N, C-alpha and C positions, 0 to 999 in steps of 0.2 A: 728274450725273443727278438728275433730279427724284423727289421720293416717290411721285408718279403712276406713272411710267415704271417706276420698281422695284416698284410694287405691280401693275400689268400683267402685268410679267414673272414674278413671283412667282405671280401667278394662272394665267398661261399654263403656266407649269413643273408647277404642282400639277396641274391639269388635265390635260395630257399624261402624267404619272404616272399618274393615275388611271385614264385610259384604258388605259395599258400595263398596269396591273395588272388592269384587267378583263377584256382580251384573254388574258393569260396566265392567268387563273383559268377561263375558259370553254375554252380550250384542254387544261389541266389535268385539268379535269370529265370532258371528252370521252376522254381518254387513259384515267381513271380508269375510266369506264363501259367501255370495250373491255376492259380487262383484267378486269374483274368478269365481263363475258360469257364471255370465254375460260375463267375459272376457274368459272364454273357448268358450263360444257359439259364441262371436265375432270372436274368432281365428277359429273355425270350418267355419264361415261364408267366412272369409277370405280364408281361404284353398280353400275351393270349388269354390270360384270365381276365385282363382289363377289358379286353374285346368283348369276351364272352359276358362279362358282367354289363358291358354297355346294351348289348345286343338284348338281354334278358329284359333289363329294364327297361329299353323300347317296347319289347312286346308287353310287358306289365302295364306300360303307360297305356297302349293302344288298347289293351284288355278294360281297364278301367275307364276309358273315355267312351268305349263301345258300350259297357255296364251303364253309364250315366246317362249316354245321350242316345242310345240306340241307332246310332247311325252307322249305317254298314260301311264306310270309308274307312272306319277304324279297322273292320276286318280284311281289307286289302292292305293296310299297313302290316297288320301281323304277317300276313301270308309273304309280304315282301320282305319283311325281316327274318322269317322263318327259313327263307330259301338257305340261307347260311348254316351249314350242318354243324349244330350244336356238339351232337354225338361224336362227331369226327375230333372236334378241339378237344371236349374230354378226354379220348383217349389219346390224343398228342401230349397232353400234359403230364402223365406218369413217365413218359420217357425221357422229359428233360430233368426228372428229379433221380438222384444217383438211386441204383437199383435196390429195390426193396424187397423185404421178407415176405409182402403179400403176394400169393400166387396170381392173383388177378394182374395185378400192375405187370409182373414178369412176363405174363402169357400176352397181353397187350403189346408191350414193348418188343417181343419176340414175335409178332406177325409181320 
């Protein structure tokens, strides 16, 4: 083989390797972006659940305080904490989860 033929073959192999690496990098980037979006959705769901959990724990503490002491200031605390719409938070949660086979979740997400 001539040197020119060998150089052409090496150049073609190098070029095809670069194209293959580019295609793989592009695919890898898209997969990483998809996983990143899923992770963001899961973190948002976790944040909503934690917020709801703290609200319910606060209401429970106020109820316990009212039952133990009979002080009406605890009822005001419960009313203040109840301003947050827990039902709306619960309805927001299923929409963050992947589509479910449960008709209720699909109905709530399509509203």
